[in-house]
TIPAKE-505597 format. One record per residue (C-alpha): x, y, z; residue in three letters; residue number from 0. Coordinates in nm, 3 decimals, decimal comma. Each point is the difference from the previous one (the first is absolute). Layout:
BEGIN
+---------+---------+---------+-----+-----+
:      c1 :      c2 :      c3 :  aa :   i :
+---------+---------+---------+-----+-----+
:       X :       Y :       Z : ALA : NUM :
...
+---------+---------+---------+-----+-----+
REM end
This chain:
BEGIN
+---------+---------+---------+-----+-----+
:      c1 :      c2 :      c3 :  aa :   i :
+---------+---------+---------+-----+-----+
:   0,000 :   0,000 :   0,000 : MET :   0 :
:   0,280 :   0,241 :   0,087 : ILE :   1 :
:   0,189 :  -0,097 :  -0,316 : GLY :   2 :
:  -0,301 :   0,094 :  -0,212 : GLN :   3 :
:  -0,021 :   0,341 :   0,163 : ARG :   4 :
:   0,370 :   0,063 :  -0,053 : ILE :   5 :
:  -0,036 :  -0,101 :  -0,365 : LEU :   6 :
:  -0,301 :   0,231 :  -0,040 : ALA :   7 :
:   0,197 :   0,283 :   0,160 : LEU :   8 :
:   0,290 :  -0,058 :  -0,238 : LEU :   9 :
:  -0,242 :  -0,004 :  -0,293 : LEU :  10 :
:  -0,109 :   0,348 :   0,102 : LEU :  11 :
:   0,337 :   0,144 :   0,103 : VAL :  12 :
:   0,193 :  -0,085 :  -0,317 : ILE :  13 :
:  -0,246 :   0,173 :  -0,241 : PRO :  14 :
:  -0,025 :   0,292 :   0,243 : ALA :  15 :
:   0,379 :   0,039 :  -0,011 : LEU :  16 :
:  -0,013 :  -0,012 :  -0,381 : ILE :  17 :
:  -0,267 :   0,271 :   0,001 : ALA :  18 :
:   0,208 :   0,213 :   0,238 : MET :  19 :
:   0,304 :  -0,038 :  -0,224 : TYR :  20 :
:  -0,208 :   0,108 :  -0,300 : GLY :  21 :
:  -0,128 :   0,303 :   0,192 : TRP :  22 :
:   0,355 :   0,092 :   0,102 : ASN :  23 :
:   0,121 :  -0,035 :  -0,359 : LEU :  24 :
:  -0,273 :   0,232 :  -0,129 : MET :  25 :
:   0,070 :   0,252 :   0,278 : LYS :  26 :
:   0,372 :   0,006 :  -0,082 : ASN :  27 :
:  -0,071 :   0,053 :  -0,371 : VAL :  28 :
:  -0,228 :   0,296 :   0,078 : ILE :  29 :
:   0,256 :   0,157 :   0,236 : PHE :  30 :
:   0,276 :  -0,049 :  -0,258 : ASP :  31 :
:  -0,223 :   0,162 :  -0,264 : TYR :  32 :
:  -0,049 :   0,303 :   0,224 : ILE :  33 :
:   0,376 :   0,027 :   0,058 : ALA :  34 :
:   0,130 :  -0,068 :  -0,353 : THR :  35 :
:  -0,298 :   0,047 :  -0,236 : SER :  36 :
:   0,053 :  -0,349 :  -0,150 : GLU :  37 :
:  -0,281 :  -0,249 :   0,044 : LEU :  38 :
:   0,103 :  -0,365 :  -0,005 : GLN :  39 :
:  -0,311 :  -0,161 :  -0,146 : TRP :  40 :
:   0,123 :  -0,359 :   0,018 : LEU :  41 :
:   0,070 :   0,016 :   0,373 : HIS :  42 :
:  -0,328 :   0,178 :   0,066 : PHE :  43 :
:  -0,202 :  -0,258 :  -0,194 : LEU :  44 :
:   0,183 :  -0,286 :   0,171 : LEU :  45 :
:  -0,083 :   0,154 :   0,338 : GLY :  46 :
:  -0,362 :   0,044 :  -0,103 : LEU :  47 :
:  -0,028 :  -0,362 :  -0,113 : VAL :  48 :
:   0,159 :  -0,128 :   0,322 : LEU :  49 :
:  -0,223 :   0,221 :   0,213 : PHE :  50 :
:  -0,321 :  -0,101 :  -0,177 : LEU :  51 :
:   0,092 :  -0,370 :   0,002 : ALA :  52 :
:   0,071 :   0,001 :   0,373 : GLY :  53 :
:  -0,315 :   0,191 :   0,089 : VAL :  54 :
:  -0,213 :  -0,220 :  -0,229 : ALA :  55 :
:   0,135 :  -0,319 :   0,158 : PHE :  56 :
:  -0,065 :   0,118 :   0,355 : VAL :  57 :
:  -0,347 :   0,128 :  -0,093 : ALA :  58 :
:  -0,085 :  -0,327 :  -0,174 : GLY :  59 :
:   0,118 :  -0,200 :   0,301 : PHE :  60 :
:  -0,219 :   0,203 :   0,238 : VAL :  61 :
:  -0,296 :  -0,017 :  -0,239 : PHE :  62 :
:   0,031 :  -0,378 :  -0,034 : HIS :  63 :
:   0,028 :  -0,044 :   0,378 : ARG :  64 :
:  -0,305 :   0,218 :   0,067 : ASP :  65 :
:  -0,196 :  -0,177 :  -0,273 : LYS :  66 :
:   0,081 :  -0,337 :   0,154 : LYS :  67 :
:  -0,121 :   0,123 :   0,340 : ARG :  68 :
:  -0,311 :   0,162 :  -0,154 : LYS :  69 :
:   0,087 :   0,351 :   0,120 : ARG :  70 :
:  -0,065 :   0,171 :  -0,333 : LEU :  71 :
:  -0,293 :   0,201 :  -0,110 : GLN :  72 :
:  -0,264 :  -0,201 :  -0,188 : PRO :  73 :
:   0,088 :   0,159 :  -0,333 : ARG :  74 :
:   0,347 :  -0,165 :   0,009 : PHE :  75 :
:  -0,125 :  -0,350 :   0,083 : LEU :  76 :
:  -0,078 :  -0,247 :  -0,275 : LYS :  77 :
:  -0,364 :  -0,024 :  -0,090 : LYS :  78 :
:  -0,144 :  -0,347 :  -0,014 : LYS :  79 :
:  -0,167 :  -0,099 :  -0,325 : LYS :  80 :
:  -0,355 :  -0,119 :   0,029 : LYS :  81 :
:  -0,058 :  -0,335 :  -0,165 : THR :  82 :
:  -0,334 :  -0,090 :  -0,149 : ASN :  83 :
:  -0,122 :  -0,353 :   0,082 : PRO :  84 :
+---------+---------+---------+-----+-----+
REM end
């Protein structure tokens, strides 16, 4: 039981670290642009991709967990199809 919780924590921490690195990369590119007037598009886009991927993974993990525990609003739950006999 404890091993599962540690694994779940690692599954959340690693993408969060990736998202933080992406945020830091974008921040550094913006500050360098202010200082030197040269925008490094490749580094900025890489930071944006890393940030969005990390945030999307964490959000999907939380959404899946809440869906499994039925803590979502009814509009997010699957609707059962009615079968005609």
